[in-house]
Backbone as numpy.savetxt, mean C-alpha at the origin, in Angstrom:
# Nx Ny Nz CAx CAy CAz Cx Cy Cz
29.28 -15.16 3.55 29.92 -13.83 3.16 30.89 -13.50 3.87
32.16 -13.12 3.16 33.24 -12.85 3.75 33.19 -11.78 4.55
34.00 -11.76 5.81 34.12 -10.76 6.83 32.73 -10.74 7.75
31.87 -11.28 7.46 30.45 -11.12 8.34 30.70 -12.20 9.47
30.76 -11.70 10.63 30.71 -13.14 11.43 29.40 -14.05 11.60
29.56 -15.32 11.55 28.65 -16.29 11.09 27.72 -16.49 10.23
28.36 -15.63 9.12 27.60 -15.64 7.64 27.76 -16.96 7.10
28.56 -18.04 7.80 28.74 -19.51 7.17 27.58 -20.41 7.55
26.95 -20.00 8.69 26.15 -20.87 9.61 24.54 -21.11 8.60
24.37 -22.39 8.35 22.80 -22.24 7.85 21.71 -21.47 8.30
21.58 -21.15 9.77 20.83 -20.57 10.07 20.61 -19.14 9.78
22.00 -18.44 9.72 21.97 -17.15 9.00 21.66 -17.05 7.61
22.09 -17.91 6.79 21.60 -17.70 5.18 19.78 -18.02 5.06
19.47 -18.67 5.99 18.07 -18.87 6.04 17.57 -17.74 6.52
18.04 -16.97 7.35 17.49 -15.80 7.75 17.41 -14.67 6.53
18.58 -14.60 5.98 18.57 -13.54 5.01 17.75 -14.09 3.86
17.53 -15.31 3.46 16.53 -15.57 2.53 15.28 -15.24 2.56
14.68 -15.46 4.02 13.32 -15.25 4.18 13.09 -13.65 4.40
14.14 -12.99 4.55 13.69 -11.39 4.63 13.44 -11.08 3.22
13.89 -11.66 1.86 14.14 -11.16 0.75 12.65 -11.08 0.08
11.75 -11.97 -0.01 10.32 -11.77 -0.35 9.97 -10.91 -0.26
9.63 -10.18 1.25 9.35 -8.82 1.48 9.75 -7.80 0.50
10.95 -7.73 0.37 11.66 -6.82 -0.31 11.05 -7.11 -2.03
10.81 -8.25 -2.45 10.21 -8.45 -3.87 8.78 -7.98 -3.77
8.01 -8.35 -2.45 6.66 -7.91 -2.79 6.56 -6.21 -2.86
7.30 -5.81 -1.96 7.29 -4.18 -2.14 7.50 -3.90 -3.35
8.47 -4.42 -4.18 9.11 -4.07 -5.43 7.84 -4.18 -6.32
7.09 -5.32 -6.29 6.07 -5.55 -7.08 4.75 -4.68 -6.79
4.30 -4.30 -5.91 3.50 -3.55 -5.40 3.64 -1.98 -6.03
5.14 -1.86 -5.87 5.60 -0.28 -6.37 5.49 -0.25 -7.84
5.69 -1.25 -8.69 5.54 -1.59 -10.07 3.84 -1.03 -10.40
3.27 -1.84 -9.66 1.49 -2.10 -9.93 1.02 -0.24 -9.30
1.96 0.35 -8.66 1.27 1.49 -8.34 1.77 2.53 -9.20
2.72 2.20 -10.47 2.77 3.15 -11.27 4.33 3.07 -11.85
5.24 2.25 -11.35 6.63 2.44 -11.52 6.87 1.56 -12.50
6.22 1.02 -12.94 6.53 -0.04 -14.27 6.76 0.84 -15.60
5.99 1.62 -15.76 6.20 2.58 -17.23 6.15 3.87 -16.92
7.48 4.54 -17.27 8.04 5.75 -17.24 7.13 6.71 -18.24
6.51 7.61 -18.22 5.82 8.12 -18.96 6.62 8.92 -20.30
8.06 9.33 -19.90 8.65 10.13 -20.98 9.96 9.82 -20.98
10.67 10.18 -22.22 12.36 10.08 -22.49 13.00 11.13 -21.57
12.02 11.92 -21.20 12.84 13.48 -20.30 13.03 13.12 -19.20
14.28 12.80 -18.59 14.27 12.63 -16.97 13.55 13.46 -16.01
13.30 14.72 -16.39 12.51 15.48 -15.75 11.50 15.28 -15.15
10.73 14.73 -16.33 9.20 14.27 -16.29 9.18 13.22 -15.99
10.18 12.16 -15.86 10.10 10.75 -15.32 10.28 10.83 -13.48
11.01 11.90 -13.31 11.54 12.21 -11.79 10.22 12.42 -10.90
9.31 13.10 -11.92 7.82 13.84 -11.42 7.03 12.56 -11.19
7.06 11.71 -12.18 6.26 10.09 -12.30 6.99 9.49 -11.25
7.87 9.29 -10.92 8.53 8.45 -9.93 8.18 9.05 -8.55
8.37 10.21 -8.16 8.02 10.60 -6.97 6.31 10.68 -6.68
5.31 10.77 -8.01 4.21 10.57 -7.33 3.73 8.90 -7.29
4.16 8.12 -7.91 4.06 6.63 -7.67 4.71 6.33 -6.51
5.68 6.98 -5.72 6.28 6.80 -4.53 5.49 6.97 -3.75
4.79 8.62 -3.80 3.69 8.86 -2.70 2.63 7.87 -2.58
2.31 7.73 -3.90 1.08 6.85 -3.91 1.37 5.61 -3.07
2.61 4.84 -3.22 2.65 3.82 -2.62 3.03 3.76 -1.37
3.52 4.92 -0.55 3.66 5.27 0.72 2.37 5.36 1.14
1.37 6.18 0.77 -0.12 6.36 1.08 -0.50 4.99 1.00
-0.42 4.16 0.33 -0.80 2.88 0.28 -0.34 2.02 1.65
0.76 1.86 1.87 1.62 1.23 2.91 0.62 1.97 4.38
0.76 3.10 4.57 0.35 3.52 5.62 -1.25 3.57 5.69
-1.88 3.62 4.87 -3.37 3.05 5.06 -3.43 1.80 5.50
-2.92 0.90 5.00 -2.99 -0.39 5.20 -2.44 -0.58 6.79
-1.27 0.02 7.40 -0.76 0.08 8.61 -1.85 0.66 9.60
-2.45 1.70 9.35 -3.32 2.20 10.30 -4.64 2.12 10.40
-5.37 1.56 9.31 -6.98 1.55 8.82 -7.06 0.14 8.88
-6.16 -0.71 7.78 -6.70 -2.24 7.42 -6.19 -3.15 8.33
-5.33 -3.02 9.54 -4.66 -4.04 10.47 -5.61 -5.22 10.74
-7.02 -4.69 10.74 -7.68 -5.86 11.48 -8.80 -6.28 10.35
-8.70 -6.16 9.10 -9.78 -6.51 7.88 -8.84 -7.88 7.26
-9.41 -8.79 7.34 -8.58 -9.90 6.66 -9.10 -10.01 5.28
-7.91 -10.16 4.48 -7.99 -10.06 3.12 -7.56 -8.72 2.46
-7.94 -7.57 3.15 -7.55 -6.35 2.57 -5.87 -5.84 3.31
-5.54 -6.20 4.40 -4.14 -6.00 5.19 -3.30 -6.47 4.21
-3.33 -7.34 3.60 -2.14 -7.65 2.51 -2.70 -7.95 1.14
-3.68 -7.36 0.52 -4.25 -7.51 -0.71 -2.97 -6.60 -1.69
-3.43 -6.95 -2.81 -2.40 -6.61 -4.09 -2.99 -5.09 -4.20
-2.28 -4.48 -5.07 -2.89 -2.99 -5.17 -3.95 -2.77 -5.97
-4.13 -3.90 -7.13 -5.34 -3.90 -7.91 -6.51 -4.31 -7.17
-6.47 -5.07 -6.29 -7.74 -5.69 -5.39 -7.87 -4.19 -4.47
-6.93 -3.41 -3.92 -7.33 -2.58 -3.03 -7.82 -1.42 -4.19
-7.29 -0.99 -4.99 -8.09 0.04 -5.93 -9.48 -0.55 -6.68
-9.74 -1.63 -6.72 -11.19 -2.10 -7.06 -11.92 -2.22 -6.02
-11.54 -2.50 -4.59 -12.47 -2.55 -3.61 -12.56 -1.13 -2.96
-11.71 -0.34 -2.65 -12.13 0.63 -1.69 -11.46 2.00 -2.29
-10.56 2.06 -3.67 -10.18 3.56 -3.96 -11.18 3.83 -5.20
-11.74 3.13 -5.55 -12.68 3.44 -6.76 -14.03 3.27 -6.01
-14.40 4.44 -5.34 -15.52 4.27 -4.04 -16.88 4.72 -5.04
-17.62 4.01 -5.08 -19.08 4.43 -5.88 -19.88 5.06 -4.78
-19.89 6.33 -4.57 -20.43 7.33 -3.60 -20.83 8.69 -4.15
-21.40 9.44 -3.55 -22.19 10.49 -3.93 -21.18 11.72 -3.10
-20.33 12.59 -3.41 -19.72 13.41 -2.90 -19.46 14.85 -3.21
-20.69 15.35 -3.23 -20.51 16.57 -4.02 -20.79 17.76 -2.65
-21.06 16.99 -1.42 -21.43 17.87 -0.56 -20.35 17.87 0.75
-20.51 17.99 2.01 -19.68 17.67 3.22 -19.95 16.32 3.67
-20.63 15.58 3.14 -21.03 14.29 3.62 -20.77 13.18 2.61
-20.39 12.24 2.97 -20.14 10.93 1.84 -21.26 10.00 2.12
-22.03 9.60 1.04 -23.09 8.64 1.21 -22.68 7.35 0.22
-22.36 6.29 0.85 -22.14 5.03 0.82 -23.35 4.18 0.22
-23.24 3.70 -0.61 -24.65 2.79 -1.20 -24.19 1.64 -0.04
-25.33 1.18 0.20 -25.46 -0.30 1.06 -25.37 -1.33 0.48
-25.74 -1.30 -0.73 -25.40 -2.40 -1.48 -24.00 -2.68 -2.12
-23.14 -2.02 -1.96 -21.82 -2.03 -2.14 -21.15 -3.10 -1.35
-20.66 -3.92 -2.01 -20.24 -5.32 -1.14 -18.84 -4.81 0.07
-18.11 -3.69 -0.54 -17.02 -3.30 0.59 -17.61 -2.40 1.44
-18.67 -1.89 1.67 -18.95 -0.57 2.47 -18.72 -0.65 3.69
-18.87 -2.20 4.37 -18.57 -2.11 5.68 -16.79 -1.91 6.12
-16.26 -2.43 5.32 -14.71 -2.25 5.31 -14.24 -0.79 5.02
-14.88 -0.24 4.19 -14.68 1.24 3.88 -14.92 2.11 5.25
-16.07 1.98 5.84 -16.42 2.70 7.03 -15.75 2.24 8.18
-15.43 1.29 8.19 -14.52 0.68 9.42 -12.92 1.50 9.27
-12.37 1.44 7.96 -11.28 2.05 7.90 -11.10 3.52 8.03
-12.39 3.91 7.56 -12.33 5.71 7.93 -12.55 5.66 9.31
-13.27 4.90 10.15 -13.47 5.03 11.48 -12.19 4.94 12.26
-11.52 3.80 11.66 -10.01 3.83 12.21 -9.11 5.22 11.83
-9.49 5.58 10.70 -8.65 6.94 10.79 -9.21 8.20 11.49
-10.46 8.40 11.85 -10.86 9.22 12.57 -10.51 9.12 14.18
-10.35 8.19 14.59 -9.96 7.65 15.83 -8.58 8.12 15.99
-7.49 8.25 14.97 -6.09 8.51 15.49 -6.01 9.94 15.90
-4.99 9.71 16.95 -4.67 10.95 17.70 -4.28 11.88 16.99
-4.40 13.28 17.19 -3.69 14.51 16.23 -2.64 15.03 17.25
-1.76 14.82 16.47 -0.29 15.06 17.12 0.23 16.48 16.48
0.37 17.44 17.51 0.64 18.94 17.23 1.96 19.21 17.22
């Protein structure tokens, strides 16, 4: 690259190329979270849709960072897998407690993630 010191070295090019797949993964995840199809021809409606999709994507990233860092398979799972395994929770939640069926295959992963959230310090 013209004007960037060291950019002619193969090591620099390799470093730039290795960082790129992470960006592509985040773009693919964003599309899976709702950025693939805009709901309207009206730009104002589409702006709201993009904002909601970005918020969902950010919440998904923070959940992975704070609660799923020690769970194999879920820390880097695709949004569809996360939706199937954790976000669509088969539970009874009409009161202040959450009852999770013991036969649900991902009950332990959900409880561990919930415990990580509870253990986070409260910043005032």
